[in-house]
LOMARKE-201752 format. One record per residue: residue number from 1; z, x, y of N, C-alpha, C in turn. Coordinates in Angstrom, 3 decimals, padded with zeros to 6 digits. Example, Ala and Ser with C-alpha at 12.3 -4.5 7.8 and 13.67 -1.06 7.14 Angstrom:
REM residues 2
 nulo      nup    neast   nnorth     caup   caeast  canorth      cup    ceast   cnorth
    1  007.800  013.190 -005.690  007.800  012.300 -004.500  007.800  013.200 -003.300
    2  007.080  012.850 -002.250  007.140  013.670 -001.060  007.870  012.900  000.030
END
This chain:
REM residues 301
 nulo      nup    neast   nnorth     caup   caeast  canorth      cup    ceast   cnorth
    1  075.718  007.157 -134.050  074.356  007.659 -133.890  073.396  006.493 -133.681
    2  072.469  006.664 -132.768  071.505  005.617 -132.496  070.520  005.509 -133.631
    3  070.222  004.248 -134.046  069.252  004.055 -135.105  067.886  004.540 -134.647
    4  067.158  005.178 -135.546  065.836  005.709 -135.245  064.826  005.053 -136.157
    5  063.774  004.531 -135.607  062.694  003.955 -136.391  061.891  005.092 -137.000
    6  061.901  005.228 -138.337  061.193  006.359 -138.947  059.689  006.316 -138.729
    7  059.171  005.184 -138.291  057.740  005.087 -138.040  057.338  005.552 -136.662
    8  058.315  005.880 -135.819  058.023  006.319 -134.459  058.676  007.672 -134.240
    9  057.913  008.635 -133.784  058.436  009.991 -133.559  058.196  010.386 -132.116
   10  059.187  010.162 -131.249  058.988  010.536 -129.850  058.871  012.037 -129.697
   11  058.143  012.468 -128.685  057.970  013.890 -128.426  059.272  014.498 -127.944
   12  059.586  015.675 -128.474  060.764  016.410 -128.050  060.403  017.288 -126.875
   13  061.228  017.259 -125.850  060.979  018.046 -124.647  062.150  018.995 -124.444
   14  061.919  020.300 -124.278  063.015  021.253 -124.091  063.712  021.044 -122.761
   15  064.916  021.586 -122.674  065.672  021.486 -121.427  064.938  022.226 -120.305
   16  064.926  021.667 -119.087  064.222  022.345 -117.990  064.897  023.649 -117.608
   17  064.093  024.584 -117.134  064.596  025.879 -116.682  065.054  025.746 -115.234
   18  066.187  026.357 -114.908  066.695  026.287 -113.543  065.917  027.245 -112.649
   19  065.238  026.705 -111.666  064.528  027.522 -110.689  063.145  027.927 -111.147
   20  062.155  027.755 -110.287  060.789  028.156 -110.656  060.611  029.664 -110.598
   21  059.625  030.152 -111.323  059.264  031.554 -111.252  058.309  031.806 -110.105
   22  058.108  033.064 -109.770  057.209  033.420 -108.680  055.757  033.384 -109.152
   23  054.850  033.208 -108.194  053.422  033.221 -108.480  052.734  034.119 -107.459
   24  051.944  035.077 -107.937  051.128  035.910 -107.075  049.666  035.675 -107.417
   25  048.871  035.342 -106.416  047.438  035.108 -106.579  046.699  036.305 -105.990
   26  045.823  036.911 -106.790  045.077  038.082 -106.337  043.586  037.773 -106.413
   27  042.901  037.919 -105.287  041.459  037.707 -105.263  040.756  039.043 -105.421
   28  039.870  039.123 -106.406  039.130  040.348 -106.637  038.556  040.377 -108.032
   29  037.758  041.398 -108.321  037.231  041.588 -109.667  038.386  041.870 -110.614
   30  038.470  041.097 -111.702  039.672  041.197 -112.530  039.822  042.549 -113.219
   31  038.739  043.229 -113.511  038.863  044.540 -114.129  039.426  045.552 -113.136
   32  038.957  045.482 -111.887  039.483  046.373 -110.846  040.941  046.056 -110.545
   33  041.280  044.770 -110.499  042.672  044.375 -110.238  043.565  044.831 -111.381
   34  043.129  044.616 -112.611  043.941  044.997 -113.768  044.286  046.481 -113.736
   35  043.345  047.303 -113.299  043.579  048.746 -113.253  044.684  049.132 -112.281
   36  044.989  048.260 -111.317  046.048  048.547 -110.339  047.424  048.105 -110.816
   37  047.495  047.349 -111.909  048.774  046.810 -112.384  049.417  047.797 -113.347
   38  050.737  047.939 -113.297  051.407  048.910 -114.170  051.373  048.491 -115.631
   39  051.302  049.467 -116.510  051.249  049.218 -117.947  052.518  048.516 -118.421
   40  052.365  047.742 -119.499  053.484  047.084 -120.183  054.278  046.171 -119.258
   41  053.586  045.505 -118.323  054.267  044.681 -117.320  054.399  043.209 -117.716
   42  053.697  042.771 -118.767  053.617  041.339 -119.042  053.937  041.048 -120.511
   43  054.727  040.022 -120.705  055.042  039.567 -122.060  053.928  038.695 -122.607
   44  053.180  038.058 -121.713  052.109  037.158 -122.129  050.887  037.388 -121.255
   45  049.740  037.575 -121.897  048.456  037.631 -121.200  047.575  036.536 -121.778
   46  047.068  035.683 -120.903  046.157  034.608 -121.310  044.805  034.870 -120.659
   47  043.756  034.918 -121.471  042.404  035.155 -120.970  041.512  033.978 -121.355
   48  040.890  033.386 -120.366  039.954  032.282 -120.581  038.641  032.652 -119.903
   49  037.913  033.648 -120.484  036.697  034.141 -119.819  035.588  033.106 -119.869
   50  034.603  033.227 -118.992  033.449  032.328 -119.062  032.744  032.515 -120.395
   51  032.338  031.398 -120.990  031.652  031.469 -122.277  030.263  032.049 -122.080
   52  029.751  032.707 -123.104  028.446  033.364 -123.046  027.349  032.309 -123.081
   53  026.722  032.092 -121.952  025.699  031.057 -121.855  024.300  031.604 -122.074
   54  024.170  032.926 -122.245  022.868  033.527 -122.443  022.162  033.902 -121.156
   55  022.799  033.641 -120.013  022.146  033.984 -118.752  022.120  035.492 -118.569
   56  021.097  035.978 -117.900  020.962  037.407 -117.661  022.036  037.891 -116.701
   57  022.585  039.060 -116.984  023.586  039.660 -116.116  023.167  041.096 -115.835
   58  023.448  041.555 -114.643  023.025  042.898 -114.240  024.065  043.919 -114.689
   59  024.064  044.206 -115.992  024.944  045.224 -116.535  024.121  046.133 -117.428
   60  024.517  047.375 -117.515  023.790  048.334 -118.337  023.962  047.986 -119.805
   61  022.882  047.996 -120.546  022.932  047.766 -121.989  023.013  049.123 -122.673
   62  024.032  049.310 -123.478  024.268  050.595 -124.126  024.065  050.426 -125.624
   63  023.208  051.244 -126.203  022.930  051.164 -127.633  023.857  052.101 -128.388
   64  024.343  051.630 -129.548  025.204  052.465 -130.387  024.751  052.348 -131.831
   65  025.046  053.371 -132.637  024.698  053.364 -134.051  025.965  053.327 -134.875
   66  025.829  052.927 -136.126  026.988  052.886 -137.000  027.587  054.290 -137.164
   67  028.898  054.326 -137.262  029.598  055.600 -137.394  029.214  056.296 -138.689
   68  029.077  057.600 -138.621  028.848  058.380 -139.817  027.397  058.622 -140.155
   69  026.469  058.018 -139.391  025.057  058.218 -139.671  024.618  059.604 -139.292
   70  023.446  059.991 -139.715  022.969  061.356 -139.437  022.786  061.627 -137.966
   71  022.608  060.565 -137.156  022.387  060.760 -135.728  023.640  060.425 -134.918
   72  024.769  060.317 -135.583  026.002  059.964 -134.873  026.301  061.008 -133.818
   73  026.784  060.542 -132.696  027.051  061.412 -131.551  028.456  061.113 -131.054
   74  029.242  062.136 -130.815  030.618  061.953 -130.350  030.660  061.156 -129.054
   75  029.588  061.257 -128.255  029.587  060.531 -126.986  029.514  059.028 -127.194
   76  029.104  058.577 -128.385  029.013  057.152 -128.655  030.334  056.570 -129.127
   77  031.307  057.406 -129.424  032.559  056.949 -130.004  033.575  056.674 -128.898
   78  034.262  055.531 -129.030  035.341  055.207 -128.094  036.648  055.232 -128.873
   79  037.724  055.516 -128.198  039.022  055.616 -128.855  039.911  054.483 -128.372
   80  040.320  053.632 -129.319  041.165  052.492 -128.979  042.565  052.939 -128.629
   81  043.326  052.038 -128.052  044.675  052.382 -127.631  045.595  052.644 -128.815
   82  045.212  052.168 -129.994  045.987  052.466 -131.192  045.719  053.864 -131.700
   83  044.751  054.572 -131.113  044.382  055.878 -131.593  043.273  055.837 -132.621
   84  042.767  054.628 -132.935  041.676  054.510 -133.896  040.357  054.803 -133.194
   85  039.488  055.557 -133.852  038.164  055.817 -133.311  037.222  054.715 -133.764
   86  036.405  054.250 -132.865  035.419  053.244 -133.233  034.253  053.326 -132.271
   87  033.062  053.050 -132.781  031.904  052.988 -131.908  031.984  051.707 -131.096
   88  031.216  051.660 -130.077  031.191  050.474 -129.235  030.850  049.267 -130.108
   89  031.836  048.387 -130.267  031.692  047.284 -131.218  030.498  046.406 -130.861
   90  030.246  046.259 -129.591  029.093  045.462 -129.186  027.806  046.042 -129.751
   91  027.741  047.367 -129.827  026.544  047.998 -130.357  026.292  047.641 -131.804
   92  027.376  047.464 -132.575  027.219  047.061 -133.960  026.826  045.582 -134.050
   93  027.470  044.759 -133.247  027.229  043.324 -133.330  025.823  042.950 -132.882
   94  025.221  043.774 -132.031  023.892  043.434 -131.531  022.856  043.401 -132.650
   95  023.183  044.020 -133.792  022.269  043.972 -134.922  022.099  042.538 -135.417
   96  023.098  041.708 -135.149  023.063  040.329 -135.632  022.626  039.352 -134.546
   97  022.918  039.663 -133.293  022.561  038.750 -132.211  022.472  039.556 -130.920
   98  021.227  039.903 -130.525  021.080  040.768 -129.360  021.419  040.065 -128.056
   99  021.612  038.741 -128.091  022.017  038.040 -126.880  023.451  038.365 -126.493
  100  024.181  038.990 -127.397  025.581  039.286 -127.142  025.773  040.555 -126.315
  101  024.695  041.315 -126.115  024.828  042.622 -125.477  025.664  042.608 -124.207
  102  025.219  041.845 -123.225  025.889  041.862 -121.931  027.300  041.304 -122.011
  103  027.472  040.235 -122.757  028.783  039.595 -122.812  029.814  040.506 -123.471
  104  029.424  041.162 -124.540  030.341  042.078 -125.193  030.722  043.244 -124.305
  105  029.749  043.757 -123.568  030.019  044.860 -122.657  030.936  044.423 -121.524
  106  030.851  043.147 -121.169  031.729  042.576 -120.149  033.148  042.392 -120.680
  107  033.266  041.909 -121.922  034.577  041.513 -122.434  035.418  042.686 -122.906
  108  034.805  043.673 -123.554  035.569  044.752 -124.174  036.530  045.474 -123.233
  109  036.109  045.933 -122.050  037.069  046.652 -121.196  038.218  045.761 -120.723
  110  038.002  044.465 -120.637  039.074  043.550 -120.241  040.079  043.351 -121.365
  111  039.614  043.401 -122.600  040.530  043.363 -123.740  041.358  044.640 -123.797
  112  040.733  045.766 -123.495  041.466  047.033 -123.474  042.542  047.025 -122.389
  113  042.210  046.474 -121.231  043.211  046.380 -120.167  044.338  045.430 -120.567
  114  044.007  044.344 -121.238  045.039  043.409 -121.690  046.030  044.119 -122.613
  115  045.515  044.959 -123.527  046.408  045.723 -124.411  047.324  046.630 -123.598
  116  046.761  047.317 -122.622  047.558  048.243 -121.813  048.639  047.523 -121.030
  117  048.339  046.344 -120.548  049.259  045.617 -119.679  050.342  044.859 -120.434
  118  050.168  044.675 -121.727  051.167  043.958 -122.511  052.390  044.829 -122.779
  119  053.563  044.206 -122.672  054.795  044.864 -123.095  054.796  044.990 -124.616
  120  055.715  045.799 -125.146  055.754  046.025 -126.582  055.981  044.734 -127.366
  121  056.661  043.758 -126.751  056.903  042.482 -127.434  055.925  041.402 -126.955
  122  054.800  041.838 -126.373  053.879  040.915 -125.739  052.835  040.339 -126.677
  123  052.176  039.267 -126.182  051.169  038.539 -126.947  049.971  038.231 -126.060
  124  048.779  038.387 -126.626  047.540  038.019 -125.950  046.983  036.746 -126.561
  125  046.570  035.810 -125.694  045.844  034.609 -126.104  044.458  034.680 -125.465
  126  043.418  034.725 -126.296  042.041  034.777 -125.818  041.360  033.460 -126.156
  127  040.977  032.724 -125.117  040.458  031.360 -125.255  038.928  031.390 -125.162
  128  038.252  030.974 -126.248  036.797  031.042 -126.327  036.239  029.777 -126.975
  129  034.920  029.649 -126.958  034.315  028.562 -127.719  033.769  029.114 -129.035
  130  033.248  028.230 -129.869  032.866  028.608 -131.218  031.732  029.631 -131.266
  131  030.951  029.761 -130.198  029.821  030.696 -130.203  030.269  032.155 -130.181
  132  031.414  032.422 -129.580  031.826  033.813 -129.341  033.038  034.246 -130.133
  133  033.768  033.313 -130.751  035.064  033.648 -131.334  034.952  034.711 -132.429
  134  033.927  034.628 -133.269  033.826  035.582 -134.374  033.492  036.984 -133.871
  135  032.655  037.077 -132.823  032.380  038.378 -132.228  033.648  038.959 -131.602
  136  034.341  038.111 -130.842  035.521  038.586 -130.120  036.619  039.044 -131.075
  137  036.739  038.412 -132.221  037.777  038.823 -133.166  037.528  040.246 -133.663
  138  036.271  040.589 -133.917  035.961  041.955 -134.337  036.341  042.942 -133.234
  139  036.076  042.569 -131.988  036.430  043.435 -130.868  037.944  043.581 -130.748
  140  038.665  042.475 -130.915  040.127  042.528 -130.835  040.723  043.333 -131.980
  141  040.123  043.239 -133.167  040.586  044.069 -134.273  040.453  045.544 -133.927
  142  039.382  045.896 -133.220  039.165  047.293 -132.848  040.171  047.754 -131.801
  143  040.477  046.890 -130.833  041.372  047.278 -129.737  042.837  047.225 -130.168
  144  043.237  046.127 -130.801  044.646  045.935 -131.158  044.975  046.464 -132.555
  145  044.025  046.385 -133.483  044.288  046.647 -134.887  044.420  045.333 -135.640
  146  043.867  045.267 -136.845  043.880  044.017 -137.608  045.290  043.555 -137.930
  147  046.232  044.489 -138.032  047.603  044.113 -138.348  048.275  043.397 -137.186
  148  047.637  043.406 -136.008  048.212  042.733 -134.835  047.672  041.323 -134.651
  149  046.786  040.894 -135.526  046.271  039.527 -135.470  047.365  038.568 -135.909
  150  047.642  037.554 -135.089  048.717  036.602 -135.380  048.174  035.254 -135.821
  151  047.249  034.682 -135.038  046.762  033.340 -135.322  045.364  033.129 -134.769
  152  044.645  032.235 -135.398  043.474  031.607 -134.803  043.854  030.154 -134.549
  153  044.029  029.798 -133.278  044.389  028.434 -132.918  043.130  027.624 -132.655
  154  043.127  026.399 -133.086  042.041  025.478 -132.819  042.559  024.377 -131.905
  155  042.008  024.319 -130.696  042.331  023.217 -129.787  041.240  022.162 -129.952
  156  041.613  021.048 -130.542  040.662  019.978 -130.836  040.837  018.833 -129.858
  157  039.736  018.266 -129.408  039.756  017.142 -128.473  038.622  016.187 -128.840
  158  038.611  015.048 -128.255  037.601  014.042 -128.589  037.141  013.382 -127.295
  159  036.201  014.037 -126.623  035.739  013.541 -125.337  034.320  014.049 -125.099
  160  033.502  013.254 -124.432  032.163  013.689 -124.068  031.119  013.253 -125.077
  161  029.890  013.660 -124.822  028.755  013.257 -125.654  028.887  013.812 -127.071
  162  028.324  013.079 -128.020  028.380  013.486 -129.420  026.967  013.522 -129.989
  163  026.637  014.624 -130.628  025.318  014.792 -131.215  025.130  013.862 -132.404
  164  023.887  013.428 -132.609  023.539  012.641 -133.783  022.768  013.482 -134.806
  165  022.632  014.779 -134.519  021.848  015.651 -135.392  022.690  016.745 -136.058
  166  023.982  016.790 -135.759  024.892  017.732 -136.387  026.311  017.219 -136.187
  167  027.279  017.896 -136.814  028.666  017.526 -136.573  029.005  017.841 -135.118
  168  029.514  016.876 -134.361  029.822  017.135 -132.943  030.856  018.255 -132.797
  169  030.610  019.169 -131.870  031.522  020.289 -131.628  032.557  019.878 -130.597
  170  033.780  019.696 -131.043  034.855  019.209 -130.190  036.108  020.063 -130.360
  171  035.933  021.369 -130.232  037.113  022.219 -130.280  036.824  023.539 -129.560
  172  037.883  024.201 -129.111  037.852  025.578 -128.633  038.690  026.422 -129.591
  173  038.444  027.712 -129.577  039.205  028.656 -130.404  040.050  029.538 -129.504
  174  041.298  029.752 -129.885  042.195  030.649 -129.155  042.684  031.707 -130.143
  175  042.263  032.954 -129.934  042.674  034.054 -130.794  043.962  034.665 -130.249
  176  044.924  034.884 -131.139  046.253  035.349 -130.728  046.536  036.696 -131.387
  177  046.789  037.710 -130.568  047.118  039.055 -131.035  048.412  039.523 -130.373
  178  049.195  040.306 -131.106  050.452  040.824 -130.577  050.358  042.333 -130.399
  179  051.176  042.852 -129.512  051.189  044.301 -129.272  051.857  045.035 -130.434
  180  052.947  044.456 -130.944  053.716  045.079 -132.012  053.906  044.077 -133.142
  181  053.293  044.280 -134.287  053.460  043.333 -135.393  054.929  043.133 -135.758
  182  055.378  041.895 -135.739  056.756  041.582 -136.072  057.728  041.760 -134.924
  183  057.283  042.391 -133.832  058.184  042.615 -132.706  057.884  041.739 -131.512
  184  057.081  040.725 -131.694  056.636  039.874 -130.595  057.607  038.717 -130.348
  185  057.538  038.182 -129.142  058.327  037.004 -128.786  057.674  035.762 -129.387
  186  058.470  034.930 -130.050  057.988  033.629 -130.503  059.172  032.674 -130.558
  187  059.199  031.746 -129.607  060.330  030.839 -129.454  060.024  029.489 -130.112
  188  060.146  029.444 -131.417  059.784  028.233 -132.149  060.615  027.035 -131.705
  189  061.870  027.257 -131.368  062.749  026.136 -131.012  062.502  025.598 -129.613
  190  061.721  026.317 -128.794  061.482  025.865 -127.428  060.122  025.190 -127.252
  191  059.312  025.217 -128.289  057.987  024.616 -128.196  058.089  023.105 -128.295
  192  057.266  022.395 -127.508  057.241  020.945 -127.606  056.849  020.529 -129.015
  193  057.467  019.486 -129.525  057.260  019.060 -130.901  056.151  018.008 -131.005
  194  055.665  017.827 -132.225  054.643  016.819 -132.489  055.164  015.790 -133.481
  195  054.648  014.560 -133.435  055.053  013.572 -134.430  054.582  013.965 -135.832
  196  055.380  013.638 -136.828  054.931  013.792 -138.207  053.817  012.789 -138.491
  197  052.818  013.213 -139.253  051.750  012.302 -139.624  052.237  011.243 -140.610
  198  053.264  011.579 -141.375  053.861  010.616 -142.307  055.372  010.632 -142.093
  199  055.843  010.052 -141.001  057.273  010.142 -140.674  058.175  009.486 -141.708
  200  057.635  008.562 -142.492  058.456  007.924 -143.504  058.846  008.845 -144.639
  201  058.207  010.023 -144.725  058.496  010.966 -145.797  059.578  011.963 -145.420
  202  060.075  011.900 -144.196  061.137  012.810 -143.770  062.325  011.990 -143.317
  203  063.446  012.656 -143.057  064.650  011.953 -142.631  064.459  011.380 -141.226
  204  065.212  010.345 -140.869  065.112  009.806 -139.506  065.356  010.858 -138.430
  205  066.272  011.796 -138.715  066.554  012.842 -137.729  065.333  013.733 -137.517
  206  064.677  014.115 -138.606  063.474  014.931 -138.476  062.350  014.155 -137.792
  207  062.232  012.895 -138.122  061.192  012.083 -137.495  061.410  011.983 -135.993
  208  062.677  011.870 -135.579  062.978  011.767 -134.158  062.689  013.074 -133.427
  209  062.956  014.192 -134.083  062.733  015.492 -133.448  061.267  015.875 -133.448
  210  060.517  015.460 -134.459  059.142  015.897 -134.581  059.062  017.254 -135.256
  211  057.847  017.766 -135.399  057.644  019.011 -136.132  057.020  020.078 -135.247
  212  057.201  021.321 -135.657  056.560  022.426 -134.953  055.052  022.294 -135.117
  213  054.277  022.418 -134.058  052.820  022.323 -134.189  052.271  023.371 -135.148
  214  051.176  023.040 -135.785  050.480  023.995 -136.646  049.481  024.786 -135.798
  215  048.528  025.426 -136.459  047.510  026.169 -135.716  046.324  025.299 -135.314
  216  046.430  023.997 -135.504  045.438  023.046 -135.006  046.130  022.130 -134.000
  217  045.690  022.188 -132.741  046.321  021.434 -131.660  045.402  020.308 -131.212
  218  045.836  019.076 -131.411  045.103  017.925 -130.901  045.642  017.611 -129.508
  219  044.803  017.772 -128.525  045.234  017.535 -127.142  044.013  017.165 -126.318
  220  044.134  016.115 -125.537  043.015  015.688 -124.712  042.686  016.721 -123.642
  221  041.457  016.674 -123.132  041.106  017.498 -121.986  041.785  016.928 -120.747
  222  041.618  017.574 -119.601  042.215  017.060 -118.369  041.527  015.740 -118.003
  223  042.263  014.632 -117.948  041.640  013.348 -117.615  041.000  013.382 -116.230
  224  039.861  012.714 -116.103  039.130  012.743 -114.834  039.904  012.091 -113.704
  225  040.812  011.190 -114.038  041.600  010.516 -113.002  043.078  010.872 -113.087
  226  043.437  011.906 -113.868  044.834  012.261 -114.053  045.398  013.039 -112.878
  227  046.719  013.149 -112.847  047.395  013.857 -111.756  047.084  015.345 -111.770
  228  046.737  015.900 -112.943  046.454  017.330 -113.037  045.110  017.708 -112.426
  229  044.198  016.792 -112.336  042.811  017.097 -111.998  042.706  017.775 -110.641
  230  042.061  018.944 -110.619  041.864  019.676 -109.367  040.403  019.679 -108.931
  231  039.508  019.323 -109.844  038.084  019.385 -109.548  037.432  020.667 -109.997
  232  038.235  021.634 -110.513  037.662  022.889 -110.995  037.013  022.640 -112.348
  233  035.767  023.079 -112.558  035.007  022.645 -113.736  035.563  023.089 -115.082
  234  036.233  024.229 -115.152  036.721  024.714 -116.444  038.239  024.586 -116.573
  235  038.834  023.679 -115.825  040.289  023.524 -115.837  040.791  023.149 -117.227
  236  041.862  023.819 -117.665  042.488  023.526 -118.947  043.747  022.683 -118.735
  237  044.091  021.838 -119.706  045.246  020.951 -119.535  046.570  021.703 -119.563
  238  047.519  021.206 -118.803  048.831  021.836 -118.740  049.519  021.844 -120.094
  239  049.301  020.810 -120.897  049.968  020.741 -122.190  049.632  021.903 -123.098
  240  048.385  022.355 -123.092  047.982  023.485 -123.921  048.640  024.770 -123.424
  241  048.611  024.990 -122.118  049.226  026.215 -121.569  050.748  026.172 -121.675
  242  051.330  024.996 -121.554  052.791  024.905 -121.671  053.248  025.366 -123.047
  243  052.529  024.961 -124.067  052.906  025.366 -125.421  052.795  026.876 -125.586
  244  051.758  027.477 -125.029  051.571  028.926 -125.111  052.695  029.661 -124.391
  245  053.001  029.219 -123.182  054.036  029.891 -122.384  055.409  029.722 -123.019
  246  055.711  028.513 -123.504  056.998  028.285 -124.160  057.177  029.187 -125.371
  247  056.119  029.316 -126.170  056.239  030.048 -127.427  056.340  031.552 -127.235
  248  055.577  032.094 -126.290  055.361  033.545 -126.262  055.900  034.240 -125.027
  249  056.833  033.622 -124.333  057.509  034.290 -123.214  058.872  033.659 -123.015
  250  059.700  034.325 -122.207  061.046  033.837 -121.899  061.191  033.684 -120.395
  251  062.166  032.881 -119.944  062.407  032.807 -118.498  062.611  034.203 -117.911
  252  061.932  034.458 -116.801  062.001  035.765 -116.159  060.925  036.729 -116.603
  253  060.203  036.427 -117.676  059.125  037.298 -118.146  057.901  037.196 -117.239
  254  057.036  038.208 -117.326  055.789  038.218 -116.583  054.653  037.636 -117.407
  255  053.824  036.800 -116.762  052.669  036.166 -117.398  051.439  036.499 -116.557
  256  050.362  036.923 -117.207  049.144  037.329 -116.513  047.967  036.488 -116.965
  257  047.157  036.041 -115.996  045.906  035.344 -116.271  044.823  036.012 -115.434
  258  043.874  036.693 -116.085  042.832  037.429 -115.368  041.622  036.561 -115.028
  259  041.540  035.366 -115.582  040.475  034.407 -115.256  041.158  033.111 -114.831
  260  041.859  033.144 -113.714  042.840  032.105 -113.399  042.227  030.751 -113.086
  261  041.037  030.705 -112.501  040.390  029.422 -112.242  041.230  028.500 -111.384
  262  041.613  027.366 -111.945  042.391  026.372 -111.192  043.876  026.696 -111.136
  263  044.314  027.739 -111.863  045.707  028.166 -111.775  046.676  027.463 -112.702
  264  046.169  026.815 -113.748  047.067  026.082 -114.651  048.111  027.003 -115.273
  265  047.722  028.217 -115.657  048.684  029.147 -116.247  049.845  029.404 -115.303
  266  049.545  029.640 -114.030  050.604  029.911 -113.065  051.475  028.711 -112.790
  267  050.868  027.536 -112.675  051.638  026.316 -112.409  052.620  026.047 -113.540
  268  052.163  026.208 -114.773  053.026  025.971 -115.926  054.080  027.055 -116.049
  269  053.670  028.321 -115.929  054.614  029.426 -116.080  055.720  029.356 -115.037
  270  055.366  029.073 -113.796  056.360  028.985 -112.739  057.353  027.857 -113.005
  271  056.854  026.701 -113.431  057.730  025.571 -113.722  058.704  025.881 -114.853
  272  058.323  026.791 -115.745  059.180  027.175 -116.860  060.009  028.426 -116.561
  273  060.000  028.880 -115.309  060.844  029.999 -114.918  060.271  031.369 -115.186
  274  058.963  031.456 -115.458  058.311  032.748 -115.639  057.641  033.183 -114.337
  275  057.400  034.479 -114.200  056.713  035.021 -113.029  055.248  035.266 -113.390
  276  054.341  034.661 -112.635  052.927  034.698 -112.987  052.117  035.502 -111.980
  277  051.124  036.228 -112.505  050.116  036.899 -111.694  048.776  036.296 -112.088
  278  048.052  035.755 -111.101  046.787  035.058 -111.330  045.680  035.795 -110.598
  279  044.582  036.085 -111.303  043.487  036.862 -110.731  042.186  036.075 -110.848
  280  041.433  036.019 -109.758  040.105  035.412 -109.786  039.323  035.913 -108.588
  281  037.995  036.036 -108.756  037.163  036.506 -107.647  036.543  035.359 -106.872
  282  036.580  034.155 -107.415  035.901  032.994 -106.836  036.710  032.411 -105.671
  283  036.148  032.371 -104.459  036.900  031.818 -103.322  037.337  030.369 -103.541
  284  036.535  029.579 -104.255  036.911  028.196 -104.518  038.129  028.129 -105.432
  285  038.200  029.028 -106.430  039.376  029.083 -107.286  040.620  029.456 -106.480
  286  040.472  030.414 -105.580  041.609  030.817 -104.751  042.085  029.647 -103.882
  287  041.142  028.917 -103.325  041.510  027.765 -102.490  042.269  026.715 -103.297
  288  041.763  026.416 -104.485  042.413  025.401 -105.322  043.803  025.855 -105.729
  289  043.936  027.125 -106.091  045.261  027.619 -106.484  046.239  027.598 -105.328
  290  045.784  027.931 -104.121  046.678  027.897 -102.959  047.134  026.474 -102.670
  291  046.231  025.514 -102.832  046.616  024.115 -102.619  047.578  023.638 -103.702
  292  047.351  024.091 -104.903  048.169  023.654 -106.039  049.547  024.301 -106.029
  293  049.617  025.555 -105.549  050.887  026.301 -105.536  051.107  026.883 -104.155
  294  051.487  026.061 -103.195  051.576  026.503 -101.791  052.612  027.596 -101.567
  295  053.557  027.776 -102.467  054.575  028.822 -102.297  054.141  030.166 -102.856
  296  052.964  030.242 -103.455  052.492  031.491 -104.045  052.123  032.502 -102.973
  297  052.308  033.779 -103.266  051.797  034.831 -102.390  050.344  035.092 -102.742
  298  049.548  035.476 -101.751  048.117  035.672 -101.961  047.717  036.999 -101.348
  299  046.927  037.780 -102.092  046.378  039.013 -101.548  045.015  039.283 -102.164
  300  044.279  040.194 -101.556  042.941  040.557 -102.031  042.931  042.027 -102.432
  301  042.095  042.354 -103.399  041.918  043.733 -103.845  040.437  044.063 -103.787
END
């Protein structure tokens, strides 16, 4: 056996998958596109919606009251896919922050479609910033059920300007929900490993293999001069998506990204032998994805 320096823990990389998976790029409104896709088609759905910036959007604002009040109206009640009745969650949350009105109305139907499109062993990853994560979790509890909550992942990075008037905000939140509690795919042995923070406290073999990541992921953003850089402003690093795809899908499974942007989900999923469907309405995103994945099929809806 080769001697291993317990102070050094090289990253473990899984065996490559034979043959890339297919990639389909669809240009169109993601809610309209999602409605055309068959139910239970995807083992993994990754959503990276635009963060709520407070800008005005031309959507109808719908007011709702708490359930059970004297003025409760059956027309205000929506029925989740679990069969649970709930009022429009955005209507409740607006009591705390009325700026959330439009964003919640935008996000909720897409979460409902994500539930419909997930296979019974499927997992949803919803990628948000700290401003929206707590609102979105309440919405996901309503759509999926609290028993389907799996993890709150924190992607931490250290790049960009830092405030001198508060703790600098250097993380995103990824909420993870499963379709069937306990019946979801999770490939712990296929996930890339991390170095132990104190490798001298474990055996040389463990130090060499590294450890399963926790729910806090330290990973740099896409370097401005790196090979991954496409120029798309909200591009996410391949390392973050690779870990998600490795953990929550298998070769040959379907992976869906309704806010595909630069196409990182598809590039990673295809390289790992998964079949990806990428949706975006932005012509620039479609152009970047076609350049990045020239073998992908492209259509419009």
